[in-house]
C-alpha positions in Angstrom: -37.2 20.0 -21.0 -36.3 21.3 -17.5 -37.0 17.8 -16.1 -34.6 16.2 -18.6 -31.9 18.6 -17.7 -32.3 17.8 -14.0 -32.2 14.1 -14.7 -29.1 14.5 -16.8 -27.4 16.6 -14.1 -28.2 14.0 -11.5 -26.8 11.3 -13.7 -23.7 13.3 -14.3 -23.2 13.7 -10.6 -23.7 10.0 -10.0 -21.1 9.2 -12.7 -18.6 11.6 -11.2 -19.2 10.0 -7.8 -18.7 6.5 -9.3 -15.4 7.6 -10.8 -14.3 9.1 -7.5 -15.1 5.9 -5.6 -13.3 3.8 -8.3 -10.2 6.0 -7.9 -10.3 5.7 -4.1 -10.7 1.9 -4.4 -7.7 1.7 -6.6 -5.7 3.8 -4.2 -6.7 1.6 -1.2 -5.9 -1.6 -3.1 -2.4 -0.2 -3.9 -1.9 0.7 -0.3 -3.0 -2.8 0.8 -0.5 -4.4 -1.6 2.3 -2.1 -0.3 1.5 -3.0 3.4 1.3 -6.7 2.6 4.7 -6.5 0.9 6.2 -4.6 3.8 4.8 -7.1 6.3 6.4 -9.9 4.4 9.8 -8.2 4.0 10.1 -6.7 7.5 10.9 -10.1 9.3 13.5 -10.9 6.6 15.2 -7.5 7.1 15.2 -7.9 10.9 16.6 -11.5 10.6 19.3 -10.3 8.2 20.3 -7.5 10.6 20.5 -9.9 13.5 22.5 -12.4 11.5 24.9 -9.6 10.4 25.3 -8.5 14.1 26.0 -12.1 15.2 28.6 -12.7 12.5 30.3 -9.4 13.4 30.3 -10.2 17.1 31.7 -13.7 16.4 34.3 -12.2 14.1 35.5 -9.9 16.9 35.4 -12.7 19.4 37.5 -15.1 17.4 39.9 -12.6 15.9 43.5 -13.6 16.6 
C-alpha cells in the first residue's frame, strides 16, 4: 500500500511538472509572436516617421 502511494505521489509530481512546462511553453510562444510582430512593424514605424519629417521639412522649405 505504501509503495502505491509513493508511485501515485511521483506521478502527481510529474503531472504538475508537465503542466508547468506546458504553461511556460505557451508563454514563450506568445512572447516569440510578440517579438516577431514588433520586428515587422518597427521598420514601418521608422519609415513613416522619416517620411513625416521629410514632408514637414519640404513644407517649411517651399512655404510662400
